[in-house]
ZATILUM-894070 format. One record per residue (C-alpha): x, z, y; residue in one letter. Coordinates in steps of 0.2 Angstrom, whole numbers, plus 5000, padded with zeros to 4 digits. Layout:
<selos>
<selo><u>X</u><w>Z</w><v>Y</v><r>A</r></selo>
...
</selos>
This chain:
<selos>
<selo><u>4888</u><w>4969</w><v>5064</v><r>M</r></selo>
<selo><u>4896</u><w>4985</w><v>5061</v><r>L</r></selo>
<selo><u>4896</u><w>4981</w><v>5041</v><r>K</r></selo>
<selo><u>4902</u><w>4968</w><v>5046</v><r>T</r></selo>
<selo><u>4919</u><w>4974</w><v>5055</v><r>I</r></selo>
<selo><u>4918</u><w>4990</w><v>5043</v><r>A</r></selo>
<selo><u>4920</u><w>4974</w><v>5027</v><r>K</r></selo>
<selo><u>4931</u><w>4964</w><v>5039</v><r>S</r></selo>
<selo><u>4945</u><w>4976</w><v>5040</v><r>V</r></selo>
<selo><u>4944</u><w>4984</w><v>5019</v><r>S</r></selo>
<selo><u>4946</u><w>4964</w><v>5016</v><r>I</r></selo>
<selo><u>4960</u><w>4964</w><v>5029</v><r>I</r></selo>
<selo><u>4971</u><w>4981</w><v>5027</v><r>F</r></selo>
<selo><u>4968</u><w>4977</w><v>5007</v><r>H</r></selo>
<selo><u>4977</u><w>4987</w><v>4996</v><r>P</r></selo>
<selo><u>4987</u><w>4972</w><v>4990</v><r>I</r></selo>
<selo><u>4988</u><w>4968</w><v>5006</v><r>L</r></selo>
<selo><u>4996</u><w>4984</w><v>5013</v><r>V</r></selo>
<selo><u>5016</u><w>4983</w><v>5005</v><r>P</r></selo>
<selo><u>5016</u><w>4966</w><v>5013</v><r>T</r></selo>
<selo><u>5012</u><w>4973</w><v>5031</v><r>I</r></selo>
<selo><u>5022</u><w>4985</w><v>5029</v><r>G</r></selo>
<selo><u>5038</u><w>4976</w><v>5027</v><r>F</r></selo>
<selo><u>5032</u><w>4967</w><v>5042</v><r>I</r></selo>
<selo><u>5033</u><w>4984</w><v>5048</v><r>L</r></selo>
<selo><u>5047</u><w>4989</w><v>5045</v><r>L</r></selo>
<selo><u>5055</u><w>4974</w><v>5051</v><r>F</r></selo>
<selo><u>5052</u><w>4975</w><v>5065</v><r>N</r></selo>
<selo><u>5052</u><w>4997</w><v>5069</v><r>S</r></selo>
<selo><u>5066</u><w>4997</w><v>5076</v><r>G</r></selo>
<selo><u>5077</u><w>5005</w><v>5062</v><r>F</r></selo>
<selo><u>5093</u><w>4997</w><v>5058</v><r>Y</r></selo>
<selo><u>5086</u><w>4985</w><v>5043</v><r>F</r></selo>
<selo><u>5078</u><w>4977</w><v>5057</v><r>S</r></selo>
<selo><u>5092</u><w>4967</w><v>5062</v><r>M</r></selo>
<selo><u>5094</u><w>4960</w><v>5047</v><r>M</r></selo>
<selo><u>5095</u><w>4939</w><v>5044</v><r>A</r></selo>
<selo><u>5077</u><w>4929</w><v>5048</v><r>W</r></selo>
<selo><u>5081</u><w>4922</w><v>5029</v><r>D</r></selo>
<selo><u>5084</u><w>4937</w><v>5019</v><r>V</r></selo>
<selo><u>5069</u><w>4948</w><v>5028</v><r>K</r></selo>
<selo><u>5059</u><w>4929</w><v>5023</v><r>K</r></selo>
<selo><u>5066</u><w>4934</w><v>5004</v><r>Y</r></selo>
<selo><u>5062</u><w>4948</w><v>5001</v><r>I</r></selo>
<selo><u>5043</u><w>4946</w><v>5010</v><r>L</r></selo>
<selo><u>5041</u><w>4931</w><v>4997</v><r>L</r></selo>
<selo><u>5048</u><w>4943</w><v>4983</v><r>V</r></selo>
<selo><u>5035</u><w>4957</w><v>4988</v><r>V</r></selo>
<selo><u>5020</u><w>4945</w><v>4993</v><r>F</r></selo>
<selo><u>5026</u><w>4935</w><v>4976</v><r>F</r></selo>
<selo><u>5024</u><w>4952</w><v>4967</v><r>S</r></selo>
<selo><u>5013</u><w>4963</w><v>4975</v><r>T</r></selo>
<selo><u>5000</u><w>4952</w><v>4985</v><r>G</r></selo>
<selo><u>4998</u><w>4937</w><v>4974</v><r>L</r></selo>
<selo><u>5000</u><w>4943</w><v>4957</v><r>L</r></selo>
<selo><u>4986</u><w>4957</w><v>4958</v><r>P</r></selo>
<selo><u>4974</u><w>4944</w><v>4964</v><r>L</r></selo>
<selo><u>4977</u><w>4930</w><v>4952</v><r>L</r></selo>
<selo><u>4974</u><w>4943</w><v>4942</v><r>T</r></selo>
<selo><u>4959</u><w>4951</w><v>4950</v><r>L</r></selo>
<selo><u>4955</u><w>4934</w><v>4947</v><r>S</r></selo>
<selo><u>4954</u><w>4931</w><v>4929</v><r>V</r></selo>
<selo><u>4944</u><w>4944</w><v>4927</v><r>F</r></selo>
<selo><u>4930</u><w>4941</w><v>4938</v><r>A</r></selo>
<selo><u>4929</u><w>4929</w><v>4926</v><r>L</r></selo>
<selo><u>4920</u><w>4940</w><v>4911</v><r>N</r></selo>
<selo><u>4905</u><w>4945</w><v>4918</v><r>P</r></selo>
<selo><u>4905</u><w>4963</w><v>4911</v><r>R</r></selo>
<selo><u>4921</u><w>4966</w><v>4924</v><r>F</r></selo>
<selo><u>4912</u><w>4973</w><v>4940</v><r>N</r></selo>
<selo><u>4925</u><w>4967</w><v>4954</v><r>I</r></selo>
<selo><u>4917</u><w>4978</w><v>4966</v><r>S</r></selo>
<selo><u>4923</u><w>4993</w><v>4960</v><r>F</r></selo>
<selo><u>4908</u><w>5005</w><v>4957</v><r>E</r></selo>
<selo><u>4914</u><w>5018</w><v>4947</v><r>K</r></selo>
<selo><u>4932</u><w>5025</w><v>4946</v><r>S</r></selo>
<selo><u>4937</u><w>5020</w><v>4929</v><r>T</r></selo>
<selo><u>4934</u><w>5000</w><v>4935</v><r>D</r></selo>
<selo><u>4949</u><w>5002</w><v>4942</v><r>R</r></selo>
<selo><u>4961</u><w>5007</w><v>4927</v><r>V</r></selo>
<selo><u>4964</u><w>4993</w><v>4922</v><r>L</r></selo>
<selo><u>4968</u><w>4983</w><v>4940</v><r>P</r></selo>
<selo><u>4979</u><w>4997</w><v>4945</v><r>L</r></selo>
<selo><u>4991</u><w>4997</w><v>4928</v><r>L</r></selo>
<selo><u>4994</u><w>4976</w><v>4929</v><r>F</r></selo>
<selo><u>4998</u><w>4984</w><v>4950</v><r>S</r></selo>
<selo><u>5012</u><w>4997</w><v>4941</v><r>A</r></selo>
<selo><u>5020</u><w>4981</w><v>4931</v><r>V</r></selo>
<selo><u>5019</u><w>4967</w><v>4945</v><r>Y</r></selo>
<selo><u>5024</u><w>4981</w><v>4957</v><r>Y</r></selo>
<selo><u>5042</u><w>4986</w><v>4944</v><r>F</r></selo>
<selo><u>5044</u><w>4968</w><v>4945</v><r>L</r></selo>
<selo><u>5044</u><w>4967</w><v>4963</v><r>G</r></selo>
<selo><u>5058</u><w>4981</w><v>4961</v><r>Y</r></selo>
<selo><u>5069</u><w>4974</w><v>4950</v><r>Y</r></selo>
<selo><u>5068</u><w>4959</w><v>4961</v><r>L</r></selo>
<selo><u>5076</u><w>4968</w><v>4976</v><r>L</r></selo>
<selo><u>5086</u><w>4980</w><v>4966</v><r>Y</r></selo>
<selo><u>5096</u><w>4966</w><v>4961</v><r>R</r></selo>
<selo><u>5101</u><w>4961</w><v>4980</v><r>L</r></selo>
<selo><u>5111</u><w>4967</w><v>4989</v><r>P</r></selo>
<selo><u>5101</u><w>4974</w><v>5004</v><r>I</r></selo>
<selo><u>5097</u><w>4992</w><v>5010</v><r>Y</r></selo>
<selo><u>5088</u><w>5004</w><v>4999</v><r>S</r></selo>
<selo><u>5078</u><w>5011</w><v>5010</v><r>V</r></selo>
<selo><u>5066</u><w>4994</w><v>5003</v><r>F</r></selo>
<selo><u>5069</u><w>4997</w><v>4984</v><r>R</r></selo>
<selo><u>5062</u><w>5013</w><v>4986</v><r>V</r></selo>
<selo><u>5049</u><w>5009</w><v>4996</v><r>F</r></selo>
<selo><u>5040</u><w>4998</w><v>4979</v><r>L</r></selo>
<selo><u>5046</u><w>5012</w><v>4968</v><r>L</r></selo>
<selo><u>5037</u><w>5027</w><v>4978</v><r>S</r></selo>
<selo><u>5022</u><w>5016</w><v>4977</v><r>T</r></selo>
<selo><u>5024</u><w>5008</w><v>4960</v><r>I</r></selo>
<selo><u>5022</u><w>5029</w><v>4958</v><r>V</r></selo>
<selo><u>5010</u><w>5031</w><v>4970</v><r>V</r></selo>
<selo><u>5000</u><w>5018</w><v>4959</v><r>I</r></selo>
<selo><u>5003</u><w>5026</w><v>4943</v><r>I</r></selo>
<selo><u>4995</u><w>5043</w><v>4949</v><r>L</r></selo>
<selo><u>4981</u><w>5033</w><v>4956</v><r>L</r></selo>
<selo><u>4978</u><w>5028</w><v>4937</v><r>L</r></selo>
<selo><u>4979</u><w>5043</w><v>4928</v><r>F</r></selo>
<selo><u>4967</u><w>5052</w><v>4942</v><r>I</r></selo>
<selo><u>4952</u><w>5037</w><v>4941</v><r>S</r></selo>
<selo><u>4952</u><w>5043</w><v>4926</v><r>F</r></selo>
<selo><u>4940</u><w>5054</w><v>4932</v><r>K</r></selo>
<selo><u>4939</u><w>5053</w><v>4953</v><r>W</r></selo>
<selo><u>4935</u><w>5040</w><v>4962</v><r>K</r></selo>
<selo><u>4952</u><w>5042</w><v>4977</v><r>I</r></selo>
<selo><u>4953</u><w>5030</w><v>4989</v><r>S</r></selo>
<selo><u>4964</u><w>5019</w><v>4985</v><r>N</r></selo>
<selo><u>4965</u><w>5012</w><v>5003</v><r>H</r></selo>
<selo><u>4966</u><w>5025</w><v>5010</v><r>M</r></selo>
<selo><u>4985</u><w>5027</w><v>5001</v><r>A</r></selo>
<selo><u>4992</u><w>5013</w><v>5006</v><r>G</r></selo>
<selo><u>4990</u><w>5017</w><v>5022</v><r>I</r></selo>
<selo><u>4993</u><w>5036</w><v>5019</v><r>G</r></selo>
<selo><u>5009</u><w>5027</w><v>5011</v><r>G</r></selo>
<selo><u>5013</u><w>5017</w><v>5026</v><r>L</r></selo>
<selo><u>5013</u><w>5030</w><v>5040</v><r>L</r></selo>
<selo><u>5022</u><w>5041</w><v>5028</v><r>G</r></selo>
<selo><u>5036</u><w>5028</w><v>5026</v><r>T</r></selo>
<selo><u>5037</u><w>5030</w><v>5046</v><r>L</r></selo>
<selo><u>5041</u><w>5048</w><v>5049</v><r>L</r></selo>
<selo><u>5052</u><w>5052</w><v>5035</v><r>A</r></selo>
<selo><u>5062</u><w>5037</w><v>5043</v><r>L</r></selo>
<selo><u>5060</u><w>5042</w><v>5057</v><r>S</r></selo>
<selo><u>5062</u><w>5060</w><v>5056</v><r>F</r></selo>
<selo><u>5079</u><w>5055</w><v>5045</v><r>R</r></selo>
<selo><u>5088</u><w>5041</w><v>5059</v><r>M</r></selo>
<selo><u>5082</u><w>5047</w><v>5072</v><r>G</r></selo>
<selo><u>5074</u><w>5036</w><v>5078</v><r>I</r></selo>
<selo><u>5056</u><w>5038</w><v>5086</v><r>N</r></selo>
<selo><u>5044</u><w>5020</w><v>5085</v><r>P</r></selo>
<selo><u>5031</u><w>5028</w><v>5092</v><r>I</r></selo>
<selo><u>5018</u><w>5013</w><v>5095</v><r>Y</r></selo>
<selo><u>5019</u><w>5009</w><v>5076</v><r>E</r></selo>
<selo><u>5015</u><w>5024</w><v>5073</v><r>I</r></selo>
<selo><u>5003</u><w>5027</w><v>5082</v><r>I</r></selo>
<selo><u>4995</u><w>5009</w><v>5077</v><r>G</r></selo>
<selo><u>4997</u><w>5015</w><v>5062</v><r>V</r></selo>
<selo><u>4986</u><w>5031</w><v>5063</v><r>V</r></selo>
<selo><u>4973</u><w>5022</w><v>5073</v><r>M</r></selo>
<selo><u>4973</u><w>5011</w><v>5060</v><r>L</r></selo>
<selo><u>4970</u><w>5025</w><v>5046</v><r>S</r></selo>
<selo><u>4954</u><w>5032</w><v>5053</v><r>G</r></selo>
<selo><u>4948</u><w>5011</w><v>5055</v><r>L</r></selo>
<selo><u>4951</u><w>5010</w><v>5037</v><r>V</r></selo>
<selo><u>4943</u><w>5025</w><v>5034</v><r>G</r></selo>
<selo><u>4928</u><w>5026</w><v>5043</v><r>T</r></selo>
<selo><u>4928</u><w>5008</w><v>5037</v><r>S</r></selo>
<selo><u>4924</u><w>5015</w><v>5017</v><r>R</r></selo>
<selo><u>4915</u><w>5029</w><v>5019</v><r>M</r></selo>
<selo><u>4902</u><w>5017</w><v>5032</v><r>F</r></selo>
<selo><u>4900</u><w>5004</w><v>5018</v><r>L</r></selo>
<selo><u>4897</u><w>5021</w><v>5005</v><r>E</r></selo>
<selo><u>4912</u><w>5016</w><v>4996</v><r>K</r></selo>
<selo><u>4922</u><w>5034</w><v>4997</v><r>H</r></selo>
<selo><u>4914</u><w>5052</w><v>5002</v><r>N</r></selo>
<selo><u>4927</u><w>5058</w><v>5015</v><r>L</r></selo>
<selo><u>4936</u><w>5070</w><v>5001</v><r>S</r></selo>
<selo><u>4941</u><w>5055</w><v>4993</v><r>Q</r></selo>
<selo><u>4945</u><w>5047</w><v>5009</v><r>I</r></selo>
<selo><u>4959</u><w>5062</w><v>5013</v><r>L</r></selo>
<selo><u>4961</u><w>5065</w><v>4996</v><r>G</r></selo>
<selo><u>4971</u><w>5046</w><v>4995</v><r>G</r></selo>
<selo><u>4979</u><w>5047</w><v>5011</v><r>F</r></selo>
<selo><u>4985</u><w>5064</w><v>5007</v><r>T</r></selo>
<selo><u>4993</u><w>5059</w><v>4991</v><r>L</r></selo>
<selo><u>5000</u><w>5040</w><v>5000</v><r>G</r></selo>
<selo><u>5005</u><w>5050</w><v>5013</v><r>F</r></selo>
<selo><u>5017</u><w>5063</w><v>5003</v><r>I</r></selo>
<selo><u>5023</u><w>5053</w><v>4987</v><r>I</r></selo>
<selo><u>5033</u><w>5043</w><v>5001</v><r>L</r></selo>
<selo><u>5038</u><w>5055</w><v>5014</v><r>Y</r></selo>
<selo><u>5046</u><w>5062</w><v>5000</v><r>L</r></selo>
<selo><u>5055</u><w>5049</w><v>4992</v><r>F</r></selo>
<selo><u>5058</u><w>5039</w><v>5007</v><r>V</r></selo>
<selo><u>5065</u><w>5054</w><v>5018</v><r>Y</r></selo>
<selo><u>5076</u><w>5060</w><v>5002</v><r>F</r></selo>
<selo><u>5081</u><w>5045</w><v>4996</v><r>S</r></selo>
</selos>
């Protein structure tokens, strides 16, 4: 039962889905850009889901057709190629949003996420850092940076992401995918990069 719950948490909050979840959270967080028209929000969500969710998922599906490719990513180096493709897809999403007259925070969010992915890629050559926690840490870093920068306190969203961080981290360790240092390393990396980019942009 606990293993099923841990697997479900890992799937629902997979790094492929976290950017889309993050944008939905930002759209409902009470920040000034949450007042945008629904049609604009819908277009942004479609771009984000297509570039950060659907394309990476389709690529993983193609990779999985090769019996030599380990879809469970037991070794850290198994993640390098998917991360490389993800960085390209994220840049595509950034480019599509860059051409739109929208708030810069959305473009910064994607750009800083690309930086995190590139760092994860290089780290994965030597160490199995947690991509899941990098995504969740980045989401918390974004919320806190916007909160301090704008003087708005989305307390419920922040508490929710903090609790989610604990839930995802515990699930990954329970499934024996990562140890504590890999969990903390991923979370810290995502948090610091997103916080700095969003706060100083």
